[in-house]
N, C-alpha and C positions, 0 to 999 in steps of 0.2 A: 504494500500500500504506500502511496506517495506521502512524503512528509511535508506538511504545510507550515509556513512561517506565520508569525503573529499578525502579518498584514493580510493574510488570506484565510483566516479562520473567523467564521461567524458563529457565535453561540446564541441560540434562541431557546426560549422556554414557551411552551404552549400552555396557556392559562384560560380558565373559564369555569362557569358553573357546571354542575352535572348535566350531561346530555347536550352540551354545546357543540360537541363534535371534535374534540381535541385528538382522541385516538384515531378517529377516521381520517382526520387531516394528516396526522403523522404518517399513516399508512399510505395515503395518496402521495405525499411528498417523497417517500422512499421509492414509490412506484415511478413517479415522474423522473426521478434521478437515475433510475435503472438499478437501484440497489436490490429491489425485489422484482420478480417477473409477473407476479399476480398479487392483487390486493386481497387481504383478508378482511373480515368484518367482525365487529364486536359480537354480533348475534351468533356467529359460527365459532367463536372462541379461537380464531386463528390469526389474530393480528400480531405484529412484531412487538408492539408495546405491551398489551395486557396478556402476559404469558404465564403469570402465576396461577396456581390452582384456585386460590381464594378469589382471584379476580374473575375467573371463569364461573365460580359458584355464585358470585354476587352480581355479575353482569356490569361492573364498572371498575374504574381504576382505583387501586389501593396504594400502589407504589409509584413514585416518579421513575420513569424509564428513559435511559439515554440511548440515542440512536445517532446516526450520521448520514449525510448524503454528500456527494461530490457534484457540484453544479458549476460547469465551466471551469474556471480557475480557482474556485473557492471550495473549502470544506465547510459545510454547515452542520454543526452539532445541534441536535434537537433533543430537548427533554420534554416528554409528555407527562403532565402532572395530574393527580386526582382532582376532582371538582368538589369533593365533599369536605366540609370544614373539619371533620374528624381527623383528616390527614393533612392539616395545614402545615405541619412541620416539613413534609415532603415538598410542599409548594414553596415555602419560604427559602429553604436551602437551595432549591433550583433557581429561584429568582436571583439569589445572591451571586451565584457563579456564572449566570448567563449575562450576555451583553445587550440583548434585545428581548423584550417581552412581546409575544403575540397574544393579544387578549381577544378571545372568541366570544361572540354574542350569538345566541340563538335568535334568529330573526323573528320567531314567533312570540318571544317573551321579552325582548329588549334587554335592558340592564337588570339583572336579578340581584337580590341581596347578597348572595354568595359571591357574586362578581365584585361587589363593593369591598368585601372583606379582603379579597385578593388584591384589589387595587390599592388598598392601604399600604401593602408591603411593596408593591411596584413603585408607588410614590415615595415611600420612605427611602428606598435605595436609588431613586432618581434614574430608573432604567429607561432608555429609549424604548418607545412603545409603538407597536402597530396594532390597530384595531381591525378585526376581521368579522364582518357580519356573515354568519354561516346559515345554512339551511334556507336559502332564499328560494328553494324549490318547493317549500311547504305551503299548505293552504292559507295559513294565517300569517305568512311572512309580511313584515312591515318594516322596510328599510328606513324610511323617513322617521318613524317613531323611535326606532332603535338609535338612530343618530341623534335625535333630540334628547332621548334619555341619557345617552353618553355625554352629550354636551352639558346637560344639567348636572351630571355627577362629576365629570372629569374636567369641565371648563372649556374655554374657547380654543384650547390647543387641538381639540378634535377637528380634523381637516379632511374633508372628503376628497379621496383620490380616484374613486370609482363609484358608479351608481348603477343599479340594475335597470335594464330596459323593460323587462317583463317578469317581475317577481311573481312567485306562485308556482303551481304545478308545471307550467310550461316554461319556466325559467331556462334561458340558454344564451343570454346576451348581456354584456356589460359595456359601459362606456368608460374608458380610461382617460382621466383628465390630464395625466402627465404626458401621454403620447397623443392625446386627442384622437383616439381611434375607438371604433366599436369592435369588440371581440365577440364573435358568434361561435358557440361551441357545437360540435356534432352531438348526435343523440346520446352517445355513450361517453361523452366528455373527452378530455385530452387536449390536443393542440387545436386552438381556435382559428377560425378564419378572420383575417383583419379586414375591416370594411370602413368606408367613410361614415362619419356620423350623419344619420338621416336628418333631413330638414326639420322634422318635427321635434328633434332634440337639440338642435343647434343653439337655440337661445339659452336653454338651461345649462348646456355644456359650457358655453362661452362664459356665462356668469360664474359658474363654479371654477372654471379654469382661471379666471381672473382673480378669484378669491385665493386660489392655490398659489398663484404667482405672488400676490401681495404677502401671503403668509411666508413664503420662502424668502422673499426679499427682506422682510423686516428683521430677520435673524442675523444679518451681516451687513456692515456699512458699505462694503464694496459692491455687493449685490444690489443694495438699495440705490446706490449711485447709478449703476447700470440700468436698473429699472426706470429711474427717472429720465435717463438719457434716451433709452429705446422704447419705453412704454411697455416693455415686456421682458421676459427672460427666455433664453432657449432651453432645450431639454437638459443639457449638461448643467447649466446654471441652476435650473430648478432642482436637480438632484443634489447639487452642492448645498443649496439653501435648505432643502428638506433635511439633509443629514445634520447640518449645523443646528437646525431647530429641534431635531430629535435628541441630539446630545445635550441641548439646553433644557430639554423636557418642556418644549414650547410648541412642538408639532407632533400630533398623533395621527398619522395617515390612516384613512379608512379604506379597507378593501372589501370586495364582494366575493362570496364563496358558495358553492355547493360541494363540500368536500366529498360527500357520498357519491356524487356523479362526476367527480374530477373536473369541476368547472371553476377556474380562477386560481387554482393552487399553483400552476406553473408560473403565472404572472406574479403571484405573491413571492415565489422563490426567486424569480428574476429581480424583484425589488430588494429582497434580502441580500442577494448577491451584489447588486450594483450600488445600493444606497445605505442599507443598515450598517451601523458602525462595526468595524473589525475589532478584534481583541486589543490591538495596539492603539486604537483610537479612543479607547475608554480611559477615564481617569485612573490613575495609579491606585492599586489596592493599598490599604493602610494596615499597619501593625497595631497590636493592642497598646503599644506605647506611643502611637502617633507618628511613626515614620512611614514614608512612602515606599512602595515596592513596585517599581516600574515593570511593565510587561516587556521584558528584554531577554531574548534568548541568549545573549552574551553575559547575562547577570548570573549571580550564584543560584544554584538549583533550589527551588522552593515549590512545594505543592500543598494544597489545602484540601483536606478530606471533607466533602460535603454530604456524603451518604455512605452508610455501612449496612450491609445486608448479609445475613446468614442464609445460604441456599443449600438444600439437600444435595448430597453427593458432590458438592463443590467446595463448601467451606465458606469462610468469611470473605466477601467481596468488598473492597474499598474503592469508592468512586472519588476522583479527585480532579481538580483543575490545576494545571501548571501555572503558577503565578510568575515565576521567573526562571531563567536558565533552560536547560534541557534535561530530560529524564530518560535514562536508558536502563535496560535490565542490568542488574548487578550493582547499581549505585547504592551506596549507604547514606542514609539521611538521619538527622537527629530530631527527636521530639522533645523540645525544651519543656513542655508542660509535664511530661512523665519522666524526663531525664533518661530516655531510652533511645538506642540506635536501632533503626529498622533497615533491613536489606530488601530492596525492591527486586524480586527474582524475575518477575515477568510483568510486562505491561500490555494492555489490551485496549482496542476500540470496541465498545459494546454496541450491539444492535439488538436490544431486548436480551434474550437468553443466549444469543450468538456472540461469541467473543473472538476477535481476530487479533492474533499476535502482531505486535509492531515493535520496531527496533528503537524508535525515537519519538518522543513527544516534546514539542517546543512550547515556550511560553505562550499562554493564551489557549492552549488546547485542553480537551477533556478526555480522560481515560479512566481505566480501573486497573487494580492489581489484586492479587490473592494473598490471603493468610498473613496479614500484618498482625503481629503478636500483641502490641501494646499501644496501638493507635486507632482512634475511633472518630466518629463524626465530630466535626467542629474543631479538629486539631490540625496542626501544621507540622510538616516534615521539611527540614531545610539543611543546608550545609552546616556541619557542626562548628566550623570556624566563624560562621556568620549566622548563628542561630537566631531565628525570629519566630514570632507568633502572629499570624494574620488575625486581625480583629475578629473575634468570634461572632457567630450569628446569635442574635437575641430571639429566643423562641418564646411563644406565648405561654402563660401559665395554664395549667389544666382546668377543666370545667367540671368534670365528674370524677367520682372515686368509688372504689369497691375494695372490700377485703378479699384477700386471696390466700388459699392454703392448699398444700399438696394433699390429695386424697390418701396417698400412702405416706405415712409419717416418716418413713425411711428416706423419702425424697426431700425432706425439709431443707437440708444443707444444699443439695443440688439446685433446688428451686431458688434459693437465695442467690446462688452464683449466676443462674440463668437470667433472673430478673435484673441483676446488676449489669449483665451484658446487654440485655435488651434496652436498658436505659442508655447505655453508651452508644448503641446503634441509633436509638430514637430519643433524642433529648426532650421531646414533648411527652414522653411516658416517664413519669416519676414514680420511684419506689420509696416507700417510707416504712421503716421498721419502728412502729409507734409503741413505745414502752407504756405510755399513759393508757392507750386503748387495748394494749396487749394483742395487737393485730398487725399483720403486714398489709399496708394500704397501697393500692395501685391507683395512681392518678392519671387520667387521660383526657383527651380532647372531646370525647363523646362516647356514647354507648357502643357505637360501631367500632371505634378505636379499641376499646377494651375487648370487644368480641373477637376482633382480628388478632389481638394479642393472645387471647385464650386459644384460638385456633392454631397459632404458631407454636405455642407451648405443647399442644397435644399432637400436632401433626409433624412438626419439624424436630422438636426436642423430645417427643415421645413421653411427655409427662402428663398425667391426669391431674387436673386441678379443679378446685371448686371456688366459685365466686360467692361471697357472703355480703350481707349489708355491712357497710362500714359504720362503726360506732361513732357517736357524736361526742366531741370533747367538751362535755358540760363543765360548768364551774359551780361551786357552792359558796354561799355567803349567808349572812344573817341580816335581819331587819330591825332588831331591837336588842338592848342590853340584857344580860342574864348572869346570875351568880350560880356557882356550883362548887362542891368540894368532893374530894375522893380520898379515902384512906386505903392505902395498899399495905396489907399485912400478911406475911407468910412465915410460918414456922415449920421447919422440917428437920429438926435436930441440928445442934450446933448453931452457928450464926443464922439469924433469920433475915427477913426483909421488912422494912417499915418506912413508910413515907406518907405524909398527909399534906394535901395541897388545897388551898382555897383560892379561887380565881374569879375574876369578872371578865366577860368578853363583851365587846361592843362592835357595831359596824364601823369600819374605818373609812374616812374620806379625807382627801387633801384639805388641809387647813382646819381640821376639827380642833375644838378647844382642848386644853390640857385636862387631864384627869383631876377632879376636885375631891372625891371622896377619900382618897388615900394618898399619903405622901409618896411621890415618885423618887426613888433613890437613883435609879438608872434606867435608861431607855435604849433599846436596841431596835433599829429598823431593818427589816429583812426584805429586800426586793425579791419577789418570787419568780422563778424561772418561767412559770406558766402564766405570768401576768398578775398585777395587783401587788399588795404588800401585806406583811405581818408586822405589827408594832408590838413589841414585848416590853412591858413595864415591870421592873422589880420594885415592889412596894413593901417589902418585908422590913419591919422594924423590931428591935428588941431581940434579934437573933432567933426568931421562931424557926426559920430555916437557914442553915448555913449558906453563905453566898456561893460556896463551891458546888452546891446542888442546883443552882438556878440554870446553868447550861443544860443539865439533864432534863429539867422540866421543859425548857425550850425545845430540846430534841424530841421529847414525847409529843409536844404540841405539833411540831413540824411533821412528825410521822403520821399523825392523824390527819393533818391537812393534805397529805399526799394521797390519802384514801378517805375522802370525806364521809361523815356519818350518814348522809342522806342517800347518796347513790354510788359512793366510792369514787366520785370525781374529785379533782383538785379543789381545795378551798382557798379563797382569796379575800383580801380587804377586811381584816379583822384586827382589833386591838385587844390584846390579852394583858390583864394586870393581875399578877400574883401578889395577894395582900396578906396572906396568913398561912399557917400550916404548923405541922409538928414533926419532930424527928426524934429518933432514939439514939442514945449515945453509942450503942453497939451495932444495932441492926440496920440503921439507915445507910444507904449507899446510893450510887448513881442509878442503878437499875430500878430501885424502889421509887425514886422520885421521877424517873422517866415514865414509868407505868402510871404513877399517880397523876402526873401532869397530863398524860394522854387521856386517861379516863375522865378526869375533871373537865377537860376541854370537850370531850364527847358529850357528857351530860349537859354542860352549859349550852352547847350548840343546839341540842334538841329543844331547849327551852327558849331559844332566842329568835323564834319565828324564822326558821331556816328557809332560804330561797335558792332555788335552782336557777342558774343562768344558762342560756344557750347562745352559741355563736350566730350572729345575724349578718347577712351579706347585702350589700347594695347591688341591685340587679338592674341592668338596662336592656330592654328588648326593642330592636329596631325592625320595623316591618311596614308593608303597605297599609293604607287606611282600612282596606276591607278586612284585615285580619285583627283589628284592634279589639273587637268585641270578644273574640275567642281568647286572645291573650289576656285581657282583663279578667275574664272568667277563670282562666287557669290560675292566674296570680292570686285572686281572692279566695279560691278554693284551697289554696295551700298556705294559708295564714300570712299572706303577704300584705304589706301596707303600701298602698300607692302613694308615692311622695311627689310625683310631678309628671307632666307630659310636655313634649317639645316636638319640633319638626326639624328634620335634617335632610337636605337634598331631596325634598319631596316625600320623604318617609316620616312616619310617626315614631316617636321615641317615648316609651313608657318607662318611668323610673319607679322602683319599688324596693322595699326592704323585706327580705325573705329569710326565715330561719334555715340554718344549714340542714336540719332534719328533713326539710322539704325540697332542698335545692336539687339533688340528683334527679328526683322524680319530676321536678319542674322543668329541667332542661329537656328531658325526654318528651314531656307533654307538649312543650312549646314547639319543639321540632315537628312533632306529629301534627298538631293543628295548623301549622304554617307550611307544611310540606317541605320543611327545611329551609324556608325562605326568610326566616327571622335571624337577625344577627344578635347574639346574646352575650353580654359581658357581666361578670360578677367580681366583687372584691369585698374582702372582709370589712365590716363596718364597726361592730361592737358586740359586747355580750349584753343580753337583755333578759329580763325575767321570763321564765317559762309559765304558761297559763296553769292555774292551780290544778285542773283535772289531769293535765299531762304530768305535772310534778308528782302528784299522788300515785299515778300509774307507774312511773319510773321508780319511785321510792319503794312501792310495794314489791315490784319485781326484784329490786336489789335485796330487800329483806328476805324474800323467799330464797334467793341464791345463797345468802349468808347462812340461813337455817340448814339448807342442804349441805 
């Protein structure tokens, strides 16, 4: 295979909502380039892109898949991405390493909410963007509305390069405003016939062409001068102006497609070939400490791992972009993050599951390698003498969670190892070994994300696992002061145990007045790891309890606060004042006062109007107007409090506060009632009191467990 330099490599990522046609377009592009001789279909499970068993089962993309085509003098690396929000990590990583985003719209539905989520990341990384209106051959296709929606969401950078002459089931012709030509496609698609623009379309075509010329000219002073001189720009000048505008994120050219019928894909590839920025034309990558890494094949070798995947019968595949220098088999590179050296034994160009050996990859190119031992997604390999770390990708926080356990307890250790590896492969999948809840919690982007993880565990790692409801990290506190005492006395021959403690407990809050009933000799403030505070007052006078036993009383109180009297949850925000007690000259010791302090605290807690607190999250749901009723209904049925409503880019935004106990079910319900078209965000807000009936239910359940 030919080796391409950084000036002749184009890296594109196909993006869009589910069913926008990304996989079909990638298949058509490979067919147009002669990489494959026959196009597969999603329905027949024989596309180059969607080759995993789980993708065949589900009928949509789960993984981002790399492919390539060779078009004239350029190599075009293509990454086909999933459209579902559950797999947003695959999308973000692909956007990061590609140089041009091709954002597909389904002409039937225009700009969907899922597309907006993707656009947030395209915009964040300022990637040059091509907009492709696909499925113009469908009954409900509406090109103009799609462009209007795109302009409303993405702004005036949306620039029409083509428009359809006869959208709908008979679609077979587009007018190209760069070449001012009508392309008419044969019945089965492929190479079009080039024709003059018909008189009926000349006025519209001229107006749109002039708008395109102005858009291209305004991005460069020299072009603007030429435009003023000549009143227009020639085709080469137009290309130059459009490229400059794309690099400035000020021109998003719009193309027309029926990927399924191979109409328009060749012209799109020609534009990518001629106009879309090459790897060398993109801004330099940045290191985590703010240094630039130019895309220079003569520079020190450096590659960035953007995707890791464990495949059956193959092992671990690591997909990378060469950021600098050249990569050849046998090269040894250093991972500064893990302080390990890796030997690159083989390098491949991947087309789905097909991997072609290659001898050299230069700066700007994308490839993969096998069986790296200690390097995973979001890590950098570079020359040990010039070790660097590429600025890592910032992945979104998880949205749902579940507890996981191995069905066979003998697999517990292996499960921990595999889960840690899965997280290294997929940073959007978080694993938490929660000591408080005594569960292993798996956090993901959605229910489907977690289901695919379970499928991988069972089918690839051959481990049977169970998903259980994740417990809620409740907190316990009190609402009123209470007094209690406890005498611990134990005699079992020889030295016994004796300690008696009198204490007062009160709700603690910032700025509360000092204790008045008893003289405070010493105060210790203990910030709690789980939030809140314990304030411990020593009010002992006259030597009723020796000062050396006070730390033991505090230790007993702390132990009970780690397993609260009400539900076994952490206790927070309490002031404890030890004001009296008794001791024995022989039998009193640390353990006696620790137990007495613990039990006195327990008894006082039950008398102090105990209150269970639950974590509450701020939730934002963004969706079309027509879905507001269903969303409001779901929120209110799950103990949510609506805190506000707003509009954003033509969509409605509902803001609410929802208890974590309802949150996982809420995400699933909202996706269901909106057919996945709602954009949902959540963030921890506060701990709030649990309703009395729920508190009683949880407390009763805990007491039953204690009895058992």
